[in-house]
Residue, then its C-alpha position, 0 to 999 in steps of 0.5 A: m530515513k527511518p525504515w518505517w517512514i520508508l515503508t510508509l513511502a513505499i505504501v503511498t507510492e504503490v497506492i498512487g501507482t495503482a490509482a494511476l494504473k486505473a486512470s491509464d486506461g490500459f496504458t493508453r493515456l501517457w501521463p497516468s502511464v508515466l506515473v504508474v512506472l515512476s510510482y511502482g519503481t519508487a514503491f519497490y525501491c523503498l520496499a527493498l530498502t525497508l527489508r534491510s531492517i524490517p522482517m520481510g513477513v512484517a513489512y509485506a503484511i503491512w505493505s499489502g494490508l494498508g495498501l489494500v485499505l488505501i487503494t480501496a478508499a482511493g477507488w471509492l473517492m476517485f472512481g466512485q467504486k462502491l463499498d458494502a458492509p462486508a468490505v468495510i468490516g474486512m478492511a477494519l479487520i485488516i487494520t486491526g491485524v496490522a495494529v496487533m502486529n505492530l503493537f504486540s508482536s515481537a516479530t516486528s523487532h529485529 
């Protein structure tokens, strides 16, 4: 599997794990707690695999930036958390930063 697809899987499973962490209610609910452990385990395993071929700073910037945007969207959609204009603008800047890194930086190649 291509490293970028593995990184995508790492990000998606981390977001699933974080949403499940909220749903676990402090690990008092069994199935969301199980999902937390499985999702985070998968996420970190996939992230470790990507570090074989994607530079660490680049992989982590993408992981944390896109993960932040996706978990914020999940919180808004699943848990009714509010977003204001500065939050939306900040997330747009994060997405722009990740895009600039991927499109224009030589640091993304190895």
